[in-house]
C-alpha positions in Angstrom: 84.3 203.6 157.6 85.5 207.2 157.5 87.8 208.3 154.7 89.7 211.5 155.1 89.3 214.0 152.3 92.5 214.9 150.6 92.9 218.0 148.5 94.4 217.8 145.0 98.1 217.4 144.7 99.9 220.4 143.3 103.4 221.8 143.2 104.4 225.1 144.8 107.7 226.8 144.0 108.9 228.2 147.3 111.6 230.5 146.0 112.0 230.1 142.3 115.6 231.0 141.3 114.8 232.2 137.8 118.4 233.2 137.2 121.6 231.4 137.9 125.2 232.5 137.7 127.6 230.8 135.3 130.2 228.8 137.3 128.3 228.8 140.5 126.0 226.0 141.9 122.3 226.3 141.2 119.7 225.4 143.8 116.0 226.0 144.1 113.2 224.3 146.1 109.7 223.0 145.3 107.0 221.9 147.7 103.9 219.8 147.3 100.5 220.8 148.6 97.7 218.4 149.0 97.7 214.7 148.2 99.0 212.2 150.7 102.7 212.4 151.8 105.3 210.9 151.3 106.2 212.6 148.0 108.5 211.4 145.3 110.1 214.1 143.1 111.5 214.0 139.6 112.3 216.2 136.7 112.9 215.9 133.0 114.9 218.2 130.7 112.4 219.3 128.0 114.8 220.6 125.3 118.0 218.7 126.2 119.9 221.7 124.8 122.2 222.2 127.8 124.3 219.4 129.4 124.1 221.3 132.7 120.3 221.0 132.8 120.4 217.2 132.4 122.9 216.9 135.2 120.8 218.5 138.0 119.8 216.4 141.0 116.2 216.4 142.4 116.4 215.5 146.1 113.7 213.8 148.1 112.7 217.1 149.8 112.0 218.8 146.5 115.3 220.6 146.1 116.6 220.9 142.6 120.4 221.4 142.6 123.7 221.1 140.9 125.6 220.7 144.2 127.6 217.5 144.2 127.2 216.8 140.5 130.6 218.1 139.5 129.0 220.2 136.8 128.8 224.0 137.1 126.2 226.0 135.1 127.2 227.5 131.8 125.4 230.3 130.0 122.1 229.3 128.6 118.6 228.4 129.6 116.9 225.3 131.1 113.3 224.2 130.5 112.2 221.4 132.8 109.1 219.5 133.8 109.0 219.2 137.5 106.9 216.2 138.8 105.7 215.0 142.1 103.9 211.8 143.0 102.2 211.1 146.4 101.9 207.9 148.3 98.6 207.1 146.7 100.1 207.4 143.2 98.5 210.7 142.3 100.8 213.0 140.4 101.2 216.7 139.4 103.6 218.4 137.1 104.6 221.9 136.2 106.9 223.6 133.6 109.8 225.4 135.1 112.4 227.5 133.3 115.4 229.5 134.3 118.4 231.3 132.7 122.1 231.0 133.5 123.9 234.3 133.0 
């Protein structure tokens, strides 16, 4: 049998939005490279020091957003762990932080 070689799974931040604006929705997008699609995305709020950070939504396409949550960003910072898992169960994580001004 022939097995296709698959490169290691990693996360690429397409356009990191390192700053957000208080009162306006926050959105940024991540992409996976390598591994075997389909990908499953998640995040966790490391410090849990800002209610807004915990209310974000991670969509199936790697978009992290506050749109549709009913919560608008307030001044402060968010420190998150972004994680992706591929269809073979391999996973990759990265630390991601941003400020709300």
